[in-house]
Each structure stands twice: as C-alpha cells, then as structure tokens.
The first five atom37 places (N, CA, C, CB, O) and aatype in JSON, in Angstrom:
{
  "aatype": [12, 15, 1, 0, 6, 9, 10, 0, 11, 11, 15, 19, 7, 18, 17, 15, 0, 10, 7, 7, 4, 6, 19, 11, 6, 10, 2, 3, 6, 9, 4, 19, 4, 19, 15, 7, 0, 17, 4, 15, 11, 11, 15, 19, 8, 1, 19, 1, 19, 1, 15, 16, 11, 0, 7, 1, 14, 18, 19, 19, 19, 2, 7, 10, 1, 10, 8, 13, 3, 6, 4, 9, 1, 4],
  "atom_mask": [
    [1, 1, 1, 1, 1],
    [1, 1, 1, 1, 1],
    [1, 1, 1, 1, 1],
    [1, 1, 1, 1, 1],
    [1, 1, 1, 1, 1],
    [1, 1, 1, 1, 1],
    [1, 1, 1, 1, 1],
    [1, 1, 1, 1, 1],
    [1, 1, 1, 1, 1],
    [1, 1, 1, 1, 1],
    [1, 1, 1, 1, 1],
    [1, 1, 1, 1, 1],
    [1, 1, 1, 0, 1],
    [1, 1, 1, 1, 1],
    [1, 1, 1, 1, 1],
    [1, 1, 1, 1, 1],
    [1, 1, 1, 1, 1],
    [1, 1, 1, 1, 1],
    [1, 1, 1, 0, 1],
    [1, 1, 1, 0, 1],
    [1, 1, 1, 1, 1],
    [1, 1, 1, 1, 1],
    [1, 1, 1, 1, 1],
    [1, 1, 1, 1, 1],
    [1, 1, 1, 1, 1],
    [1, 1, 1, 1, 1],
    [1, 1, 1, 1, 1],
    [1, 1, 1, 1, 1],
    [1, 1, 1, 1, 1],
    [1, 1, 1, 1, 1],
    [1, 1, 1, 1, 1],
    [1, 1, 1, 1, 1],
    [1, 1, 1, 1, 1],
    [1, 1, 1, 1, 1],
    [1, 1, 1, 1, 1],
    [1, 1, 1, 0, 1],
    [1, 1, 1, 1, 1],
    [1, 1, 1, 1, 1],
    [1, 1, 1, 1, 1],
    [1, 1, 1, 1, 1],
    [1, 1, 1, 1, 1],
    [1, 1, 1, 1, 1],
    [1, 1, 1, 1, 1],
    [1, 1, 1, 1, 1],
    [1, 1, 1, 1, 1],
    [1, 1, 1, 1, 1],
    [1, 1, 1, 1, 1],
    [1, 1, 1, 1, 1],
    [1, 1, 1, 1, 1],
    [1, 1, 1, 1, 1],
    [1, 1, 1, 1, 1],
    [1, 1, 1, 1, 1],
    [1, 1, 1, 1, 1],
    [1, 1, 1, 1, 1],
    [1, 1, 1, 0, 1],
    [1, 1, 1, 1, 1],
    [1, 1, 1, 1, 1],
    [1, 1, 1, 1, 1],
    [1, 1, 1, 1, 1],
    [1, 1, 1, 1, 1],
    [1, 1, 1, 1, 1],
    [1, 1, 1, 1, 1],
    [1, 1, 1, 0, 1],
    [1, 1, 1, 1, 1],
    [1, 1, 1, 1, 1],
    [1, 1, 1, 1, 1],
    [1, 1, 1, 1, 1],
    [1, 1, 1, 1, 1],
    [1, 1, 1, 1, 1],
    [1, 1, 1, 1, 1],
    [1, 1, 1, 1, 1],
    [1, 1, 1, 1, 1],
    [1, 1, 1, 1, 1],
    [1, 1, 1, 1, 1]
  ],
  "atom_positions": [
    [[71.81, 236.98, 86.28], [73.09, 237.07, 85.83], [73.46, 235.62, 85.55], [74.02, 237.79, 86.83], [73.08, 234.72, 86.29]],
    [[74.19, 235.4, 84.48], [74.72, 234.06, 83.86], [75.97, 233.75, 84.46], [74.93, 234.11, 82.31], [76.68, 234.63, 84.94]],
    [[76.24, 232.68, 84.48], [77.5, 232.06, 84.92], [78.62, 232.59, 84.14], [77.48, 230.56, 84.81], [79.59, 233.03, 84.76]],
    [[78.62, 232.62, 82.82], [79.59, 233.14, 81.77], [79.95, 234.76, 82.16], [78.84, 233.0, 80.15], [81.08, 235.23, 82.24]],
    [[78.89, 235.34, 82.35], [78.77, 236.8, 82.94], [79.62, 237.22, 83.68], [77.76, 237.05, 83.63], [80.46, 238.09, 83.45]],
    [[79.37, 236.38, 84.99], [80.1, 236.35, 86.16], [81.59, 236.36, 86.32], [79.72, 235.4, 86.71], [82.34, 237.18, 86.83]],
    [[81.83, 235.05, 85.66], [83.16, 234.56, 85.07], [83.85, 235.85, 84.25], [82.87, 233.19, 83.98], [85.02, 236.17, 84.49]],
    [[83.22, 236.42, 83.48], [83.72, 237.44, 82.66], [84.02, 238.78, 83.37], [82.78, 237.65, 81.6], [84.73, 239.59, 82.78]],
    [[83.51, 239.09, 84.65], [83.5, 240.21, 85.16], [85.01, 240.6, 85.88], [82.32, 240.18, 86.04], [85.82, 239.68, 85.78]],
    [[85.41, 241.58, 86.44], [86.74, 241.86, 86.62], [86.74, 241.39, 88.1], [87.21, 243.43, 86.28], [85.73, 241.66, 88.75]],
    [[87.69, 240.75, 88.68], [87.78, 240.49, 90.21], [87.88, 241.77, 91.18], [89.05, 239.61, 90.47], [88.47, 242.8, 90.86]],
    [[87.29, 241.58, 92.28], [87.51, 242.82, 93.13], [88.5, 242.59, 94.3], [86.14, 243.31, 93.72], [89.15, 243.44, 94.91]],
    [[88.48, 241.32, 94.48], [89.29, 240.74, 95.53], [89.33, 239.2, 95.44], [0.0, 0.0, 0.0], [88.57, 238.55, 94.73]],
    [[90.41, 238.6, 96.32], [90.69, 237.35, 96.47], [91.16, 236.75, 97.66], [91.41, 237.1, 95.65], [91.6, 237.49, 98.55]],
    [[91.13, 235.18, 97.86], [91.69, 234.83, 99.02], [92.35, 233.46, 98.57], [90.64, 234.77, 100.24], [91.68, 232.85, 97.74]],
    [[93.34, 232.98, 98.89], [94.36, 231.93, 98.57], [93.47, 230.54, 98.75], [95.79, 232.01, 99.67], [93.71, 229.49, 98.14]],
    [[92.41, 230.73, 99.67], [91.97, 229.34, 100.03], [90.82, 228.62, 98.8], [91.19, 229.5, 101.66], [90.23, 229.44, 98.11]],
    [[90.62, 227.63, 98.63], [89.59, 227.06, 97.86], [90.1, 227.16, 96.64], [88.29, 227.64, 97.97], [89.34, 227.69, 95.83]],
    [[91.36, 226.75, 96.18], [92.09, 226.92, 95.0], [91.99, 228.31, 94.21], [0.0, 0.0, 0.0], [91.93, 228.61, 93.02]],
    [[92.02, 229.09, 95.52], [91.69, 230.59, 94.73], [90.22, 231.05, 94.74], [0.0, 0.0, 0.0], [89.47, 230.66, 93.84]],
    [[89.83, 231.77, 95.61], [88.69, 232.3, 95.49], [88.48, 233.91, 95.22], [88.12, 231.89, 96.56], [88.89, 234.71, 96.06]],
    [[87.86, 234.3, 94.11], [87.9, 235.42, 93.82], [86.38, 235.98, 93.7], [88.71, 235.48, 92.71], [85.41, 235.45, 93.16]],
    [[86.51, 237.5, 94.53], [85.25, 238.15, 94.69], [85.08, 238.64, 93.25], [85.22, 239.34, 95.86], [86.03, 239.13, 92.65]],
    [[83.83, 238.5, 92.67], [83.51, 239.51, 92.04], [82.86, 240.75, 91.9], [83.31, 239.21, 91.59], [83.23, 241.75, 91.27]],
    [[81.62, 240.52, 92.74], [80.72, 241.47, 93.15], [80.36, 241.56, 94.72], [79.57, 241.22, 92.39], [80.14, 240.55, 95.4]],
    [[80.33, 242.58, 95.1], [79.87, 242.84, 96.78], [79.27, 244.06, 96.85], [81.11, 242.9, 97.94], [79.64, 245.2, 96.57]],
    [[77.9, 243.41, 97.46], [77.07, 244.39, 97.85], [77.02, 244.45, 99.3], [75.8, 244.23, 97.28], [77.84, 243.77, 99.92]],
    [[76.25, 245.1, 99.87], [75.71, 245.32, 101.78], [75.87, 243.98, 102.12], [73.78, 245.9, 102.28], [76.76, 243.49, 102.81]],
    [[74.95, 243.43, 101.58], [74.38, 241.99, 101.88], [74.49, 240.71, 101.18], [73.19, 242.08, 101.92], [74.12, 239.68, 101.74]],
    [[75.09, 240.71, 99.68], [75.44, 239.57, 99.07], [76.9, 239.66, 98.29], [74.31, 239.24, 98.17], [77.25, 240.65, 97.64]],
    [[77.57, 238.6, 98.45], [79.16, 238.56, 97.68], [78.59, 237.3, 96.53], [80.9, 237.88, 99.05], [77.78, 236.42, 96.78]],
    [[79.21, 237.52, 95.38], [79.08, 236.62, 94.37], [80.97, 235.99, 94.14], [78.23, 237.57, 92.88], [81.84, 236.75, 93.72]],
    [[81.12, 235.19, 94.34], [82.57, 235.03, 94.18], [82.69, 233.28, 93.6], [83.43, 235.41, 95.87], [81.8, 232.42, 93.64]],
    [[83.89, 233.17, 93.16], [84.25, 232.09, 92.34], [85.28, 231.37, 92.76], [84.51, 232.44, 91.14], [86.41, 231.86, 92.76]],
    [[85.04, 230.0, 93.23], [86.12, 229.23, 94.06], [86.47, 228.43, 92.96], [85.66, 228.36, 95.47], [85.69, 228.05, 92.09]],
    [[87.92, 228.14, 93.03], [88.77, 227.33, 92.19], [88.94, 228.3, 91.08], [0.0, 0.0, 0.0], [88.59, 227.89, 89.97]],
    [[89.37, 229.41, 91.15], [89.88, 230.28, 90.19], [90.96, 229.85, 89.47], [90.2, 231.38, 90.72], [90.86, 229.72, 88.25]],
    [[92.05, 229.59, 90.1], [93.3, 229.0, 89.62], [93.3, 227.47, 89.24], [94.32, 229.21, 90.67], [94.32, 226.79, 89.08]],
    [[92.02, 227.03, 89.13], [91.86, 225.55, 88.83], [91.24, 225.29, 87.53], [91.02, 224.85, 89.88], [90.66, 226.28, 87.08]],
    [[91.2, 224.3, 86.86], [90.55, 224.21, 85.71], [88.76, 223.86, 86.05], [91.4, 223.02, 84.85], [87.9, 223.78, 85.17]],
    [[88.55, 223.72, 87.28], [87.15, 223.42, 87.59], [86.64, 224.62, 88.33], [86.99, 222.09, 88.44], [86.8, 224.56, 89.55]],
    [[86.07, 225.68, 87.87], [85.56, 226.9, 88.53], [84.15, 226.55, 89.35], [85.32, 228.09, 87.35], [83.46, 225.69, 88.8]],
    [[83.67, 227.06, 90.49], [82.13, 227.05, 90.74], [81.96, 228.7, 91.25], [81.6, 225.72, 92.1], [82.75, 229.43, 91.85]],
    [[80.51, 228.96, 90.71], [80.19, 230.24, 91.05], [79.35, 230.1, 92.46], [79.38, 230.94, 89.83], [78.52, 229.23, 92.73]],
    [[79.77, 231.12, 93.21], [78.63, 231.17, 94.61], [77.95, 232.66, 94.62], [79.56, 230.96, 96.37], [78.52, 233.56, 94.01]],
    [[77.08, 232.82, 95.12], [76.17, 233.83, 95.35], [75.91, 233.88, 96.81], [74.95, 233.64, 94.57], [74.94, 233.15, 97.02]],
    [[76.37, 234.44, 97.98], [76.49, 234.06, 99.23], [76.35, 235.05, 100.17], [77.56, 233.48, 99.39], [76.95, 236.1, 99.95]],
    [[75.68, 234.94, 101.2], [75.36, 236.19, 102.05], [76.47, 236.68, 102.93], [74.2, 235.91, 102.95], [77.16, 235.91, 103.59]],
    [[76.62, 238.06, 102.92], [77.75, 238.58, 104.07], [77.22, 238.59, 105.48], [78.26, 240.14, 103.8], [76.19, 239.21, 105.71]],
    [[77.82, 237.98, 106.39], [77.6, 237.91, 107.6], [78.56, 238.55, 108.47], [77.44, 236.74, 107.87], [79.67, 238.87, 108.04]],
    [[78.19, 238.77, 109.75], [79.46, 239.39, 110.53], [79.52, 238.77, 112.08], [79.3, 241.21, 110.62], [78.53, 238.37, 112.69]],
    [[80.76, 238.79, 112.55], [80.72, 238.2, 114.0], [80.46, 238.96, 114.83], [81.77, 237.65, 114.47], [80.09, 240.09, 114.51]],
    [[80.6, 238.48, 116.52], [79.93, 239.24, 117.37], [80.8, 240.33, 117.37], [79.62, 238.64, 118.66], [80.34, 241.2, 118.11]],
    [[82.15, 240.77, 116.72], [83.08, 241.71, 117.08], [83.03, 242.21, 115.85], [84.41, 241.32, 117.65], [84.07, 242.67, 115.39]],
    [[81.9, 242.21, 115.11], [81.94, 242.99, 113.69], [82.65, 242.68, 112.52], [0.0, 0.0, 0.0], [82.41, 243.31, 111.49]],
    [[83.59, 241.69, 112.54], [84.04, 241.38, 111.22], [83.22, 240.33, 110.18], [85.37, 240.87, 111.46], [82.81, 239.18, 110.35]],
    [[83.17, 241.3, 108.97], [82.33, 240.82, 108.12], [83.05, 239.14, 107.49], [82.12, 242.12, 106.97], [84.22, 238.76, 107.53]],
    [[82.05, 238.55, 107.03], [82.52, 237.33, 106.31], [81.71, 236.57, 105.43], [82.91, 236.46, 107.17], [80.52, 236.89, 105.47]],
    [[81.93, 235.86, 104.8], [81.2, 234.68, 103.87], [81.4, 233.36, 104.12], [81.57, 234.72, 102.51], [82.43, 233.08, 104.72]],
    [[80.64, 232.45, 103.79], [80.78, 230.99, 104.03], [80.84, 230.4, 102.57], [79.52, 230.36, 104.96], [79.91, 230.59, 101.79]],
    [[81.94, 229.66, 102.24], [81.81, 229.22, 100.8], [82.41, 228.1, 101.18], [82.44, 230.04, 99.54], [83.55, 228.03, 101.64]],
    [[81.34, 226.81, 100.92], [82.09, 225.5, 101.16], [82.12, 225.0, 102.38], [83.36, 225.54, 100.83], [82.76, 223.98, 102.63]],
    [[81.32, 225.76, 103.47], [81.83, 225.38, 104.79], [82.8, 225.87, 105.32], [0.0, 0.0, 0.0], [83.09, 225.6, 106.49]],
    [[83.64, 226.88, 104.39], [84.8, 227.31, 104.99], [84.36, 228.95, 105.14], [86.24, 226.91, 104.04], [83.78, 229.6, 104.27]],
    [[84.71, 229.32, 106.16], [84.64, 231.2, 106.79], [85.66, 231.86, 106.06], [85.09, 231.57, 108.7], [86.81, 231.51, 106.33]],
    [[85.48, 232.91, 105.01], [86.33, 233.6, 104.44], [86.24, 234.88, 105.26], [86.12, 233.67, 103.01], [85.1, 235.33, 105.17]],
    [[86.9, 235.48, 105.87], [86.74, 236.86, 106.61], [87.47, 237.95, 105.36], [87.72, 236.85, 108.4], [88.44, 237.7, 104.64]],
    [[86.59, 239.27, 105.41], [86.89, 240.05, 104.34], [88.44, 240.83, 104.85], [85.52, 241.12, 104.03], [89.11, 241.52, 104.08]],
    [[88.74, 240.61, 106.03], [89.65, 241.65, 106.42], [90.92, 240.8, 106.17], [89.43, 242.27, 108.0], [91.95, 241.27, 106.65]],
    [[91.04, 239.47, 105.4], [92.13, 238.44, 105.07], [91.95, 238.45, 103.53], [91.91, 236.85, 105.81], [92.67, 237.69, 102.88]],
    [[91.03, 239.26, 102.88], [91.02, 239.36, 101.54], [91.69, 240.18, 100.88], [90.04, 239.5, 101.18], [91.83, 241.28, 101.41]],
    [[92.22, 239.99, 99.78], [93.53, 240.69, 99.45], [92.53, 241.64, 98.16], [95.16, 239.39, 98.82], [91.64, 241.13, 97.49]],
    [[92.91, 242.89, 98.07], [92.03, 243.44, 97.02], [92.68, 243.73, 95.92], [91.37, 244.56, 97.37], [93.83, 244.15, 96.07]],
    [[92.1, 243.58, 94.46], [92.65, 243.56, 93.14], [92.8, 245.31, 92.86], [91.53, 242.63, 91.99], [93.25, 245.73, 91.79]]
  ]
}
C-alpha cells in the first residue's frame, strides 16, 4: 500500500501526541498510523502491536509508547 493510499484512508482512532497520531488500519499484529496528522509534515508508520505484562496493548512511534486504551475512536 502506498503512502497516498494510506493518507486517503479513513481514520479508525487518534492520539493527541506527536502532532496528532491517527490510526488508519489495525490488525491483530500490525498498526498503520500517521503522525503529524494535524501538521503539514505527515509521517506514515507501520508498527507492531505489543502488550505490557498487564495485557495493555500499545505501539511505539518515534520512541513514544502509545496505549490503545488512551486512543480516541473515530
């Protein structure tokens, strides 16, 4: 999937961190997200979904841990 196709997809959820980080696609193991969504410089990330020892799922984008229970659904 190309960068333009990912940016054109509808968002599933977002965090307010990293200038707005939008979740575009979420599978069991992979999350496709766009950081800087509210800025002019957008970065597309394809990251692995991990979980803490307590079972909280999260992704790491630009060294920042983003938990899915803190994500706002669209």
